[in-house]
FIMI-317531 format. One record per atom (N, C-alpha, C): residue in one letter; residue number from 1; atom name; x, y, z. Coordinates in steps of 0.05 Angstrom, whole numbers, plus 32768, in hexadecimal, padded with zeros to 4 digits. Example, Ala and Ser with C-alpha at 12.3 -4.5 7.8 and 13.67 -1.06 7.14 Angstrom:
! residues 2
@filum=A&lumba=1&vokol=N&x=8108&y=7F8E&z=809C
@filum=A&lumba=1&vokol=CA&x=80F6&y=7FA6&z=809C
@filum=A&lumba=1&vokol=C&x=8108&y=7FBE&z=809C
@filum=S&lumba=2&vokol=N&x=8101&y=7FD3&z=808E
@filum=S&lumba=2&vokol=CA&x=8111&y=7FEB&z=808F
@filum=S&lumba=2&vokol=C&x=8102&y=8001&z=809D
! end
This chain:
! residues 73
@filum=M&lumba=1&vokol=N&x=8002&y=812B&z=808D
@filum=M&lumba=1&vokol=CA&x=7FF2&y=8119&z=807F
@filum=M&lumba=1&vokol=C&x=7FF0&y=80FD&z=8093
@filum=E&lumba=2&vokol=N&x=7FD4&y=80FA&z=8089
@filum=E&lumba=2&vokol=CA&x=7FD0&y=80E6&z=809B
@filum=E&lumba=2&vokol=C&x=7FD0&y=80CC&z=808C
@filum=Q&lumba=3&vokol=N&x=7FD8&y=80AF&z=809E
@filum=Q&lumba=3&vokol=CA&x=7FDD&y=8092&z=8090
@filum=Q&lumba=3&vokol=C&x=7FD1&y=8083&z=8090
@filum=K&lumba=4&vokol=N&x=7FC4&y=806E&z=8085
@filum=K&lumba=4&vokol=CA&x=7FB6&y=805A&z=8098
@filum=K&lumba=4&vokol=C&x=7FCE&y=8043&z=809D
@filum=V&lumba=5&vokol=N&x=7FCC&y=8035&z=80B2
@filum=V&lumba=5&vokol=CA&x=7FE3&y=8025&z=80B3
@filum=V&lumba=5&vokol=C&x=7FC9&y=8000&z=80C2
@filum=T&lumba=6&vokol=N&x=7FC4&y=7FF4&z=80AD
@filum=T&lumba=6&vokol=CA&x=7FB9&y=7FE0&z=80B2
@filum=T&lumba=6&vokol=C&x=7FCB&y=7FC7&z=80BB
@filum=I&lumba=7&vokol=N&x=7FBE&y=7FB9&z=80D8
@filum=I&lumba=7&vokol=CA&x=7FD0&y=7FA4&z=80DE
@filum=I&lumba=7&vokol=C&x=7FB4&y=7F94&z=80DE
@filum=I&lumba=8&vokol=N&x=7FC0&y=7F75&z=80E2
@filum=I&lumba=8&vokol=CA&x=7FB7&y=7F5A&z=80E5
@filum=I&lumba=8&vokol=C&x=7FAC&y=7F4B&z=80F9
@filum=T&lumba=9&vokol=N&x=7FBF&y=7F5E&z=810C
@filum=T&lumba=9&vokol=CA&x=7FBF&y=7F50&z=812B
@filum=T&lumba=9&vokol=C&x=7FAD&y=7F68&z=813C
@filum=E&lumba=10&vokol=N&x=7FA1&y=7F5F&z=8152
@filum=E&lumba=10&vokol=CA&x=7F91&y=7F73&z=8162
@filum=E&lumba=10&vokol=C&x=7FA9&y=7F92&z=816A
@filum=T&lumba=11&vokol=N&x=7FB7&y=7F84&z=8171
@filum=T&lumba=11&vokol=CA&x=7FCF&y=7F9C&z=817C
@filum=T&lumba=11&vokol=C&x=7FE9&y=7F93&z=8173
@filum=I&lumba=12&vokol=N&x=7FF3&y=7FAF&z=816C
@filum=I&lumba=12&vokol=CA&x=8011&y=7FBB&z=816A
@filum=I&lumba=12&vokol=C&x=8020&y=7FC4&z=817D
@filum=T&lumba=13&vokol=N&x=803C&y=7FC6&z=817F
@filum=T&lumba=13&vokol=CA&x=8041&y=7FD6&z=8188
@filum=T&lumba=13&vokol=C&x=8050&y=7FF1&z=817B
@filum=L&lumba=14&vokol=N&x=8050&y=8007&z=818A
@filum=L&lumba=14&vokol=CA&x=805D&y=8019&z=8185
@filum=L&lumba=14&vokol=C&x=8077&y=8017&z=8175
@filum=G&lumba=15&vokol=N&x=8087&y=800E&z=817E
@filum=G&lumba=15&vokol=CA&x=80A2&y=8007&z=8178
@filum=G&lumba=15&vokol=C&x=809F&y=8002&z=8155
@filum=Q&lumba=16&vokol=N&x=8089&y=7FE9&z=8155
@filum=Q&lumba=16&vokol=CA&x=8081&y=7FD3&z=8140
@filum=Q&lumba=16&vokol=C&x=807D&y=7FEC&z=8128
@filum=L&lumba=17&vokol=N&x=8063&y=7FF4&z=8133
@filum=L&lumba=17&vokol=CA&x=805C&y=7FFE&z=811C
@filum=L&lumba=17&vokol=C&x=8069&y=801B&z=810E
@filum=L&lumba=18&vokol=N&x=8083&y=8028&z=8121
@filum=L&lumba=18&vokol=CA&x=809C&y=8039&z=8112
@filum=L&lumba=18&vokol=C&x=80A4&y=8025&z=8106
@filum=K&lumba=19&vokol=N&x=80B2&y=8011&z=810C
@filum=K&lumba=19&vokol=CA&x=80BD&y=7FF7&z=80FD
@filum=K&lumba=19&vokol=C&x=80B1&y=7FF3&z=80E0
@filum=L&lumba=20&vokol=N&x=8092&y=7FF1&z=80E8
@filum=L&lumba=20&vokol=CA&x=8083&y=7FEF&z=80CD
@filum=L&lumba=20&vokol=C&x=8082&y=8003&z=80B6
@filum=M&lumba=21&vokol=N&x=807F&y=8017&z=80BE
@filum=M&lumba=21&vokol=CA&x=8085&y=8032&z=80AE
@filum=M&lumba=21&vokol=C&x=809C&y=8036&z=80AA
@filum=N&lumba=22&vokol=N&x=80B1&y=8027&z=80AF
@filum=N&lumba=22&vokol=CA&x=80CB&y=8029&z=80A1
@filum=N&lumba=22&vokol=C&x=80D7&y=8040&z=80A8
@filum=L&lumba=23&vokol=N&x=80D2&y=804A&z=80C7
@filum=L&lumba=23&vokol=CA&x=80DD&y=806F&z=80D6
@filum=L&lumba=23&vokol=C&x=80F6&y=805A&z=80E7
@filum=I&lumba=24&vokol=N&x=80FA&y=804C&z=80F0
@filum=I&lumba=24&vokol=CA&x=8112&y=803B&z=80F5
@filum=I&lumba=24&vokol=C&x=811A&y=8021&z=80F0
@filum=E&lumba=25&vokol=N&x=812B&y=8014&z=80F2
@filum=E&lumba=25&vokol=CA&x=813B&y=8005&z=80DC
@filum=E&lumba=25&vokol=C&x=813F&y=7FF1&z=80F5
@filum=T&lumba=26&vokol=N&x=812E&y=7FEB&z=8112
@filum=T&lumba=26&vokol=CA&x=8131&y=7FD4&z=812C
@filum=T&lumba=26&vokol=C&x=8120&y=7FDC&z=8138
@filum=G&lumba=27&vokol=N&x=811A&y=7FCE&z=8146
@filum=G&lumba=27&vokol=CA&x=8111&y=7FD6&z=8164
@filum=G&lumba=27&vokol=C&x=8119&y=7FE9&z=8179
@filum=G&lumba=28&vokol=N&x=8138&y=7FE0&z=817F
@filum=G&lumba=28&vokol=CA&x=8140&y=7FED&z=818A
@filum=G&lumba=28&vokol=C&x=8146&y=800A&z=8188
@filum=A&lumba=29&vokol=N&x=8144&y=800E&z=8169
@filum=A&lumba=29&vokol=CA&x=8145&y=8034&z=8166
@filum=A&lumba=29&vokol=C&x=8132&y=803C&z=8173
@filum=A&lumba=30&vokol=N&x=8117&y=8033&z=817C
@filum=A&lumba=30&vokol=CA&x=80F8&y=803B&z=817C
@filum=A&lumba=30&vokol=C&x=8104&y=804C&z=8197
@filum=K&lumba=31&vokol=N&x=810F&y=8049&z=81A9
@filum=K&lumba=31&vokol=CA&x=8119&y=8059&z=81BC
@filum=K&lumba=31&vokol=C&x=812C&y=8075&z=81B2
@filum=W&lumba=32&vokol=N&x=8133&y=8076&z=81AD
@filum=W&lumba=32&vokol=CA&x=814A&y=8086&z=81A3
@filum=W&lumba=32&vokol=C&x=812C&y=8097&z=8194
@filum=F&lumba=33&vokol=N&x=8124&y=8094&z=8181
@filum=F&lumba=33&vokol=CA&x=8106&y=809B&z=8173
@filum=F&lumba=33&vokol=C&x=80FC&y=80A5&z=8183
@filum=L&lumba=34&vokol=N&x=80F1&y=809C&z=8197
@filum=L&lumba=34&vokol=CA&x=80DA&y=80AC&z=81A5
@filum=L&lumba=34&vokol=C&x=80E2&y=80BB&z=81B9
@filum=Q&lumba=35&vokol=N&x=8102&y=80BE&z=81BA
@filum=Q&lumba=35&vokol=CA&x=810E&y=80D6&z=81CA
@filum=Q&lumba=35&vokol=C&x=8110&y=80F0&z=81BD
@filum=E&lumba=36&vokol=N&x=811B&y=80E6&z=8194
@filum=E&lumba=36&vokol=CA&x=8117&y=80F6&z=8190
@filum=E&lumba=36&vokol=C&x=8102&y=810D&z=817E
@filum=Y&lumba=37&vokol=N&x=80F0&y=80F8&z=817D
@filum=Y&lumba=37&vokol=CA&x=80DB&y=8104&z=816D
@filum=Y&lumba=37&vokol=C&x=80B9&y=810A&z=818B
@filum=N&lumba=38&vokol=N&x=80AF&y=8119&z=8184
@filum=N&lumba=38&vokol=CA&x=809F&y=811B&z=8194
@filum=N&lumba=38&vokol=C&x=8084&y=8104&z=8184
@filum=V&lumba=39&vokol=N&x=8079&y=80F4&z=8195
@filum=V&lumba=39&vokol=CA&x=806B&y=80D6&z=8189
@filum=V&lumba=39&vokol=C&x=804F&y=80E1&z=81A0
@filum=F&lumba=40&vokol=N&x=8041&y=80E6&z=818F
@filum=F&lumba=40&vokol=CA&x=801E&y=80E1&z=81A1
@filum=F&lumba=40&vokol=C&x=800F&y=80D5&z=8195
@filum=V&lumba=41&vokol=N&x=8006&y=80C8&z=81A3
@filum=V&lumba=41&vokol=CA&x=7FEA&y=80AA&z=81A4
@filum=V&lumba=41&vokol=C&x=7FCC&y=80BC&z=81B3
@filum=N&lumba=42&vokol=N&x=7FC2&y=80B3&z=819E
@filum=N&lumba=42&vokol=CA&x=7FA1&y=80C8&z=81A2
@filum=N&lumba=42&vokol=C&x=7FA6&y=80D6&z=81B5
@filum=G&lumba=43&vokol=N&x=7FB7&y=80ED&z=81AD
@filum=G&lumba=43&vokol=CA&x=7FC0&y=8106&z=81C0
@filum=G&lumba=43&vokol=C&x=7FD1&y=810A&z=81D1
@filum=E&lumba=44&vokol=N&x=7FD6&y=80F1&z=81E2
@filum=E&lumba=44&vokol=CA&x=7FF1&y=80F4&z=81ED
@filum=E&lumba=44&vokol=C&x=8004&y=80E8&z=81F0
@filum=K&lumba=45&vokol=N&x=800A&y=80FC&z=81FB
@filum=K&lumba=45&vokol=CA&x=8039&y=80F4&z=81F1
@filum=K&lumba=45&vokol=C&x=803E&y=80D7&z=8204
@filum=E&lumba=46&vokol=N&x=804D&y=80CE&z=81E9
@filum=E&lumba=46&vokol=CA&x=8053&y=80B3&z=81EB
@filum=E&lumba=46&vokol=C&x=8068&y=80AF&z=81E7
@filum=D&lumba=47&vokol=N&x=8081&y=80A1&z=8203
@filum=D&lumba=47&vokol=CA&x=809A&y=8093&z=81F7
@filum=D&lumba=47&vokol=C&x=80A1&y=807C&z=8201
@filum=R&lumba=48&vokol=N&x=808C&y=806A&z=81FB
@filum=R&lumba=48&vokol=CA&x=8094&y=8051&z=8202
@filum=R&lumba=48&vokol=C&x=808D&y=803D&z=81E5
@filum=R&lumba=49&vokol=N&x=80A0&y=8031&z=81E6
@filum=R&lumba=49&vokol=CA&x=80A0&y=8024&z=81C6
@filum=R&lumba=49&vokol=C&x=8093&y=800A&z=81D3
@filum=G&lumba=50&vokol=N&x=808E&y=8007&z=81DE
@filum=G&lumba=50&vokol=CA&x=807C&y=7FF5&z=81F1
@filum=G&lumba=50&vokol=C&x=805E&y=7FF0&z=81E9
@filum=R&lumba=51&vokol=N&x=804C&y=8006&z=81E7
@filum=R&lumba=51&vokol=CA&x=803A&y=8018&z=81E7
@filum=R&lumba=51&vokol=C&x=8023&y=8006&z=81D6
@filum=K&lumba=52&vokol=N&x=8012&y=7FFA&z=81D3
@filum=K&lumba=52&vokol=CA&x=8004&y=7FEC&z=81C8
@filum=K&lumba=52&vokol=C&x=7FF3&y=7FF8&z=81B9
@filum=L&lumba=53&vokol=N&x=7FE7&y=7FFB&z=81A3
@filum=L&lumba=53&vokol=CA&x=7FDC&y=8009&z=818B
@filum=L&lumba=53&vokol=C&x=7FC6&y=7FEF&z=8187
@filum=K&lumba=54&vokol=N&x=7FAF&y=7FFF&z=817E
@filum=K&lumba=54&vokol=CA&x=7F95&y=7FEC&z=817C
@filum=K&lumba=54&vokol=C&x=7F88&y=8000&z=8167
@filum=D&lumba=55&vokol=N&x=7F72&y=7FEC&z=8157
@filum=D&lumba=55&vokol=CA&x=7F60&y=7FF2&z=8140
@filum=D&lumba=55&vokol=C&x=7F5B&y=8018&z=814E
@filum=G&lumba=56&vokol=N&x=7F60&y=802D&z=8139
@filum=G&lumba=56&vokol=CA&x=7F4B&y=8042&z=8145
@filum=G&lumba=56&vokol=C&x=7F6B&y=8055&z=8146
@filum=D&lumba=57&vokol=N&x=7F7E&y=804C&z=815E
@filum=D&lumba=57&vokol=CA&x=7F8E&y=805B&z=8164
@filum=D&lumba=57&vokol=C&x=7F9B&y=8070&z=8153
@filum=R&lumba=58&vokol=N&x=7FA7&y=8084&z=8156
@filum=R&lumba=58&vokol=CA&x=7FAD&y=809A&z=8147
@filum=R&lumba=58&vokol=C&x=7FC8&y=80A2&z=8151
@filum=V&lumba=59&vokol=N&x=7FE3&y=80A1&z=8141
@filum=V&lumba=59&vokol=CA&x=7FFD&y=80A5&z=814A
@filum=V&lumba=59&vokol=C&x=800B&y=80C0&z=813E
@filum=D&lumba=60&vokol=N&x=8008&y=80DD&z=814F
@filum=D&lumba=60&vokol=CA&x=8016&y=80E9&z=813A
@filum=D&lumba=60&vokol=C&x=803E&y=80EF&z=8142
@filum=I&lumba=61&vokol=N&x=8043&y=80F4&z=812F
@filum=I&lumba=61&vokol=CA&x=805E&y=80F8&z=8131
@filum=I&lumba=61&vokol=C&x=8066&y=810E&z=8120
@filum=E&lumba=62&vokol=N&x=8075&y=8120&z=813A
@filum=E&lumba=62&vokol=CA&x=8074&y=813A&z=812D
@filum=E&lumba=62&vokol=C&x=808E&y=813E&z=8116
@filum=R&lumba=63&vokol=N&x=8087&y=8144&z=80FF
@filum=R&lumba=63&vokol=CA&x=8096&y=8153&z=80EF
@filum=R&lumba=63&vokol=C&x=8096&y=813F&z=80E5
@filum=I&lumba=64&vokol=N&x=8090&y=812E&z=80DD
@filum=I&lumba=64&vokol=CA&x=8080&y=810C&z=80C9
@filum=I&lumba=64&vokol=C&x=8070&y=8108&z=80C7
@filum=G&lumba=65&vokol=N&x=8053&y=8108&z=80D4
@filum=G&lumba=65&vokol=CA&x=803D&y=8103&z=80C7
@filum=G&lumba=65&vokol=C&x=8030&y=80F7&z=80E0
@filum=T&lumba=66&vokol=N&x=8013&y=80EB&z=80D5
@filum=T&lumba=66&vokol=CA&x=7FFC&y=80E1&z=80EA
@filum=T&lumba=66&vokol=C&x=7FFA&y=80C6&z=80D5
@filum=F&lumba=67&vokol=N&x=7FFD&y=80AC&z=80EB
@filum=F&lumba=67&vokol=CA&x=7FF3&y=8093&z=80E2
@filum=F&lumba=67&vokol=C&x=7FDE&y=8085&z=80F9
@filum=I&lumba=68&vokol=N&x=7FCA&y=807D&z=80E8
@filum=I&lumba=68&vokol=CA&x=7FB2&y=807D&z=80F5
@filum=I&lumba=68&vokol=C&x=7FB0&y=8055&z=80F1
@filum=V&lumba=69&vokol=N&x=7FAE&y=804B&z=8106
@filum=V&lumba=69&vokol=CA&x=7FB0&y=8027&z=810B
@filum=V&lumba=69&vokol=C&x=7F8C&y=801A&z=80FE
@filum=T&lumba=70&vokol=N&x=7F96&y=800B&z=80EB
@filum=T&lumba=70&vokol=CA&x=7F74&y=7FF5&z=80E6
@filum=T&lumba=70&vokol=C&x=7F7D&y=7FE8&z=80E6
@filum=Q&lumba=71&vokol=N&x=7F6C&y=7FD8&z=80F1
@filum=Q&lumba=71&vokol=CA&x=7F6E&y=7FBC&z=80F5
@filum=Q&lumba=71&vokol=C&x=7F5A&y=7FAD&z=80D4
@filum=V&lumba=72&vokol=N&x=7F6A&y=7F95&z=80CD
@filum=V&lumba=72&vokol=CA&x=7F5F&y=7F83&z=80BC
@filum=V&lumba=72&vokol=C&x=7F47&y=7F76&z=80CD
@filum=K&lumba=73&vokol=N&x=7F2C&y=7F76&z=80C3
@filum=K&lumba=73&vokol=CA&x=7F1B&y=7F6B&z=80D1
@filum=K&lumba=73&vokol=C&x=7F12&y=7F4F&z=80CA
! end
């Protein structure tokens, strides 16, 4: 399933996105989450919670879904 994630800032970190989508409760849980799940940003495996995401980026999370970052303009 593909979901759009709307942001009002120019960028958002991967950890913030996980929290925004209610996949984790705290920012500290992002490190654990990224070790437990295969996460891909624009088709490349990603394990950095601080990875900056911008408008148009695609985040695929194994067994969970796909998220497309869209910025309010």
